[in-house]
C-alpha positions as CSV (number, residue, x, y, z in Angstrom):
1,M,0.0,0.0,0.0
2,D,1.3,3.5,-0.9
3,D,2.3,5.7,2.0
4,D,0.6,9.0,1.4
5,R,1.8,10.6,4.6
6,P,4.0,13.7,4.3
7,D,7.7,12.8,4.2
8,V,8.6,15.9,6.2
9,L,6.5,18.0,8.6
10,L,7.8,21.5,9.4
11,T,6.8,24.5,11.5
12,G,8.5,27.7,12.4
13,L,8.9,31.3,11.6
14,L,9.2,32.4,8.0
15,F,11.2,35.5,6.9
16,Y,11.6,37.4,3.6
17,D,15.3,37.4,3.1
18,L,17.3,40.1,1.3
19,V,20.9,38.8,1.0
20,L,23.8,41.1,0.2
21,T,27.1,39.4,-0.8
22,G,30.6,40.4,-2.0
23,L,31.0,42.9,0.9
24,G,34.6,42.0,1.6
25,K,34.2,43.1,5.2
26,P,31.3,44.2,7.4
27,P,30.5,47.9,7.3
28,T,31.5,50.1,10.2
29,P,29.2,52.8,11.7
30,G,28.8,55.7,9.2
31,E,30.3,53.7,6.3
32,E,28.6,52.9,3.0
33,I,29.7,49.7,1.1
34,W,28.6,48.9,-2.4
35,T,28.0,45.2,-2.8
36,A,28.8,42.9,-5.8
37,G,25.8,40.6,-5.3
38,M,22.2,40.5,-4.1
39,G,19.4,38.0,-3.9
40,C,16.0,37.8,-2.3
41,G,13.5,35.1,-1.4
42,P,11.8,33.2,1.5
43,G,14.0,32.3,4.5
44,G,13.8,31.0,8.0
45,I,11.7,27.8,8.1
46,A,11.4,28.1,4.3
47,N,15.0,27.1,4.0
48,L,14.2,23.6,5.3
49,A,10.9,23.4,3.3
50,V,12.5,24.2,-0.1
51,A,15.6,22.0,0.5
52,A,13.4,19.0,1.4
53,S,11.0,19.6,-1.5
54,R,13.8,19.9,-4.0
55,F,14.9,16.4,-3.1
56,G,11.5,15.1,-3.9
57,L,10.1,14.8,-0.4
58,R,6.4,15.5,0.2
59,T,6.8,18.5,2.5
60,S,4.1,20.0,4.7
61,L,4.8,23.4,6.3
62,A,2.9,25.2,9.1
63,T,3.9,28.8,9.3
64,V,2.4,32.3,9.3
65,F,2.5,34.7,6.3
66,G,1.8,38.4,6.7
67,D,-1.0,40.0,4.6
68,D,1.6,42.1,2.7
69,F,3.8,41.9,-0.4
70,Y,6.5,40.0,1.4
71,G,4.1,37.3,2.7
72,A,2.4,37.0,-0.7
73,Y,5.6,36.7,-2.6
74,C,7.0,34.0,-0.2
75,R,3.7,32.1,-0.3
76,G,3.7,32.1,-4.1
77,V,7.3,30.8,-4.2
78,L,6.7,28.0,-1.8
79,D,3.3,26.9,-3.1
80,E,3.4,27.5,-6.9
81,Q,7.2,27.3,-7.6
82,E,8.5,24.8,-5.0
83,G,5.4,22.5,-4.4
84,V,5.4,22.8,-0.6
85,D,2.0,21.9,1.0
86,L,0.8,25.0,2.9
87,S,-2.6,23.7,4.1
88,L,-1.4,24.0,7.7
89,S,-0.3,27.6,7.3
90,R,-2.2,30.8,7.9
91,V,-2.2,34.4,6.6
92,A,-2.4,37.0,9.4
93,D,-4.2,40.3,8.8
94,D,-2.3,43.4,9.9
95,W,0.8,41.5,10.8
96,P,4.0,42.2,8.9
97,T,6.0,39.3,7.5
98,P,9.4,39.4,9.2
99,V,12.1,40.8,6.9
100,T,15.8,40.0,7.3
101,V,18.8,41.7,5.6
102,S,21.8,39.4,5.5
103,L,25.2,40.9,5.1
104,A,27.5,38.1,3.9
105,S,31.2,38.4,4.1
106,G,33.6,35.5,4.0
107,H,32.4,32.4,5.7
108,D,29.9,34.2,8.0
109,R,27.1,36.8,7.9
110,A,25.4,39.4,10.0
111,L,21.7,39.7,10.1
112,V,19.3,42.6,10.8
113,T,15.6,41.7,11.1
114,H,12.4,43.7,11.3
115,G,9.5,41.7,12.8
116,Q,7.0,41.1,15.5
117,E,5.9,38.0,17.5
118,P,3.7,35.9,15.2
119,P,0.0,35.8,16.1
120,Y,-0.2,32.0,16.0
121,S,2.1,29.7,18.0
122,Q,3.5,26.5,16.6
123,D,1.1,24.5,18.8
124,T,-1.9,26.5,17.4
125,L,-0.7,26.0,13.8
126,M,-0.1,22.3,14.3
127,G,-3.1,21.4,16.6
128,D,-3.2,17.6,16.4
129,P,-0.3,17.2,13.9
130,P,-0.9,15.0,10.9
131,E,0.9,11.7,10.7
132,A,4.2,12.2,8.9
133,R,7.3,10.0,8.2
134,T,9.6,12.6,9.7
135,A,9.5,16.1,11.3
136,L,12.5,18.5,11.2
137,V,12.3,20.7,14.3
138,H,14.3,23.4,16.1
139,I,14.1,22.6,19.8
140,E,14.0,25.5,22.2
141,A,14.1,25.8,26.0
142,E,10.3,25.8,26.2
143,P,9.0,22.4,24.9
144,R,6.4,22.5,22.1
145,E,3.2,20.4,22.8
146,W,2.9,19.3,19.2
147,L,6.2,17.6,19.3
148,A,5.2,14.9,21.8
149,K,2.0,14.4,19.8
150,A,3.9,13.9,16.6
151,A,6.3,11.5,18.2
152,A,3.3,9.5,19.6
153,N,2.0,9.3,16.0
154,G,5.1,7.5,15.0
155,T,6.7,10.5,13.3
156,R,10.5,10.3,13.5
157,I,11.8,13.6,14.9
158,Y,15.1,15.1,13.5
159,A,16.1,18.0,15.7
160,D,18.6,20.8,15.7
161,V,19.2,23.7,18.2
162,G,20.3,27.3,18.0
163,W,22.7,29.6,19.6
164,D,21.9,30.5,23.2
165,P,22.2,34.3,23.4
166,A,22.4,34.1,27.2
167,Q,25.1,31.4,26.8
168,E,23.7,29.4,29.7
169,W,23.4,26.3,27.6
170,S,20.9,24.7,29.9
171,S,21.2,20.9,29.8
172,D,17.5,20.7,30.5
173,L,16.9,21.3,26.8
174,L,18.5,17.9,26.1
175,A,15.7,16.2,27.9
176,Q,13.6,16.8,24.8
177,L,15.9,14.4,22.9
178,A,13.9,11.6,24.5
179,L,11.3,12.4,21.8
180,C,13.8,12.5,19.0
181,H,15.3,10.0,16.5
182,A,18.2,12.2,15.5
183,F,19.9,15.3,16.8
184,L,22.1,17.5,14.4
185,P,23.8,20.4,16.3
186,N,26.9,22.2,15.2
187,E,30.1,21.5,17.2
188,T,29.9,24.8,19.2
189,E,26.4,24.0,20.3
190,A,27.1,20.3,20.9
191,M,30.1,21.0,23.1
192,A,28.3,23.8,25.0
193,Y,25.2,21.8,25.8
194,T,27.2,18.6,26.8
195,R,29.9,20.5,28.7
196,T,32.6,18.8,26.7
197,D,35.8,20.2,25.1
198,S,35.8,18.5,21.7
199,A,33.4,17.6,19.0
200,T,34.2,13.9,19.5
201,A,33.5,14.0,23.2
202,A,30.2,15.8,22.5
203,L,29.2,13.3,20.0
204,G,29.8,10.5,22.4
205,T,27.6,12.1,25.0
206,L,24.8,12.8,22.6
207,A,24.9,9.2,21.2
208,E,23.8,8.1,24.7
209,L,20.7,10.4,24.4
210,V,19.4,9.9,20.9
211,P,19.5,7.0,18.4
212,V,21.3,9.1,15.7
213,A,23.7,11.8,16.8
214,V,25.3,14.1,14.2
215,V,27.8,16.9,14.9
216,T,28.4,19.4,12.0
217,R,31.8,21.0,11.9
218,G,31.6,23.6,9.1
219,G,34.8,23.6,7.1
220,D,35.9,20.4,8.9
221,G,32.9,18.4,7.7
222,A,30.7,16.3,10.0
223,M,30.7,13.2,12.2
224,A,27.9,10.9,13.4
225,V,26.9,7.8,15.3
226,D,23.9,5.7,14.4
227,Q,23.1,3.4,17.4
228,T,20.4,1.6,15.5
229,T,22.9,0.2,13.0
230,G,26.1,0.4,15.0
231,E,27.7,2.7,12.4
232,Y,30.2,5.6,13.0
233,A,31.2,7.9,10.2
234,E,33.3,11.0,9.8
235,V,33.5,12.9,6.5
236,P,35.4,16.0,5.3
237,A,33.8,19.1,3.9
238,L,34.1,20.0,0.3
239,A,36.5,22.7,-0.8
240,V,34.2,25.3,-2.3
241,D,34.2,29.1,-2.8
242,V,31.7,30.4,-0.2
243,L,29.4,33.2,-1.5
244,D,26.9,33.1,1.3
245,P,26.6,30.5,4.2
246,T,23.0,31.5,5.0
247,G,20.8,28.4,5.3
248,A,23.6,25.8,4.8
249,G,22.8,24.1,8.1
250,D,19.2,23.7,7.0
251,V,20.2,22.2,3.6
252,F,22.4,19.8,5.5
253,G,19.5,18.7,7.7
254,A,17.0,18.3,4.9
255,S,19.4,16.3,2.7
256,F,20.4,14.1,5.7
257,V,16.7,13.3,6.2
258,A,16.2,12.6,2.5
259,A,19.1,10.1,2.5
260,S,17.9,8.6,5.8
261,L,14.4,8.0,4.3
262,G,16.2,6.2,1.5
263,G,17.8,3.8,4.0
264,W,21.4,4.8,3.0
265,P,24.4,3.8,5.1
266,L,25.5,6.4,7.6
267,A,28.7,7.5,5.7
268,Q,26.6,8.1,2.5
269,R,24.1,10.1,4.4
270,L,26.8,12.3,5.8
271,R,28.6,12.7,2.5
272,F,25.4,13.6,0.8
273,A,24.4,16.2,3.4
274,V,27.9,17.7,3.3
275,L,27.8,17.9,-0.5
276,A,24.3,19.5,-0.5
277,A,25.3,22.1,2.1
278,G,28.6,22.8,0.2
279,L,26.7,23.3,-3.1
280,S,24.3,25.7,-1.4
281,V,26.9,28.2,-0.1
282,R,28.0,28.9,-3.7
283,H,24.7,30.8,-4.3
284,H,22.9,33.6,-2.6
285,G,21.6,32.2,0.7
286,G,18.2,31.4,2.0
287,A,15.8,28.8,0.7
288,L,16.6,29.2,-3.0
289,A,20.3,28.3,-2.6
290,A,19.3,24.6,-2.0
291,P,20.7,22.5,-4.9
292,G,18.0,19.7,-5.0
293,W,18.6,16.7,-7.2
294,Y,19.2,18.9,-10.2
295,G,22.2,20.6,-8.6
296,V,23.6,17.3,-7.3
297,D,23.3,15.7,-10.7
298,R,25.1,18.6,-12.4
299,W,27.9,18.5,-9.9
300,W,28.3,14.7,-10.3
301,R,28.3,14.9,-14.1
302,S,31.0,17.6,-14.1
303,L,33.2,16.0,-11.4
304,T,36.7,15.1,-12.7
305,D,38.6,14.8,-9.4
306,P,39.4,11.0,-9.1
307,E,39.4,11.0,-5.3
308,L,36.0,12.7,-5.1
309,R,34.7,10.4,-7.8
310,R,35.6,7.4,-5.6
311,A,34.2,9.0,-2.4
312,Y,30.9,10.0,-4.0
313,G,30.6,7.0,-6.4
314,F,27.5,5.9,-4.6
315,L,25.7,8.8,-6.3
316,A,25.7,6.9,-9.6
317,D,23.1,4.6,-8.1
318,R,21.3,7.2,-5.9
319,I,20.6,10.1,-8.3
320,P,17.1,9.5,-9.7
321,A,16.5,9.2,-13.5
322,D,14.3,12.4,-13.4
323,V,16.2,15.1,-11.5
324,G,13.6,17.7,-12.3
325,P,13.9,21.0,-13.9
326,P,16.7,23.5,-13.2
327,V,16.3,25.0,-9.8
328,R,15.3,28.6,-9.4
329,R,17.8,30.9,-7.7
330,A,17.2,34.0,-5.6
331,P,16.3,36.9,-7.9
332,V,17.8,40.3,-7.5
333,T,14.3,41.9,-7.6
334,P,11.2,39.9,-6.9
335,P,8.6,39.8,-9.7
336,T,5.3,41.6,-9.5
337,P,2.9,39.3,-7.5
338,H,0.5,37.2,-9.5
339,P,-3.1,38.2,-8.7
340,T,-3.8,34.9,-7.0
341,V,-1.0,35.5,-4.5
342,G,-1.1,39.3,-4.4
343,P,-1.1,41.5,-1.4
344,H,-4.8,40.9,-0.7
345,A,-4.6,37.1,-0.9
346,R,-6.3,35.4,2.0
347,E,-5.7,32.0,3.7
348,R,-6.8,29.0,1.7
349,R,-8.7,26.4,3.7
350,P,-8.0,22.7,3.2
């Protein structure tokens, strides 16, 4: 019998991202810098949604769109262009879609955001969450009620965590891993929350708390332990020219889930996620930097390095016959909204 559940269930805050690249260095107070590159598009939770959908996963997103140009544009991109299911999402009257300006320089970026607290919480949006094969979630200090409901439905939870601005790194947050199948923090977060002094030690601690523990290490690649299969893997990052790192972690997570749903060995899952994240940073960040199968296929077909050909040889059997159309990148200027998703568009009911 066909499994018609969503492959990935998502909820979180969506942003309209304006990404400026080629700065060379961050501006100082009173200084004006002209940039060499710019792109715009949906960001925030949209990064995960687009990355997952571009790998052919049935993706269901519960978020809030403002009843303004930015919300209408992002909704149109996700629904009409990227095929993300928005039946759990809502449009909020008189609430501005959050807008983020990302200033990318080198391997990092600075963000400035205008926004307000959303009028609907994650628990309100989700209600009784639909059964799904997986959910990609960002765990926070305050547990979300929908997460326990989803886990009880048999949904496998893949979680990450963010930077703690108070730098308290409360270990209480790790109690939520009891609901999770996998946890994918970066090495700074992993060491801080586990009170360890190396990525390897942090991974060992996390492997005792969750079936699949992954620690991402930026330019040093990633490492992981899968207790369900007894596998350990460590893979290097790709050598790429970084245009904008915005959203690379989200691309890593979505591609790791895609490979996990395919039942791949752990080393292949890690290499695939590292590859997808590496390909994403070569383009203006946010959701539309995600490579999808089309981008992975183009990279594989153009690859001449014999060592990488051997390391990624598994792609010859993993890339689908139909990789889809060329992916759409972040435009410099968004097009005029189509009437069906214009500034006065209202919420569609399922």
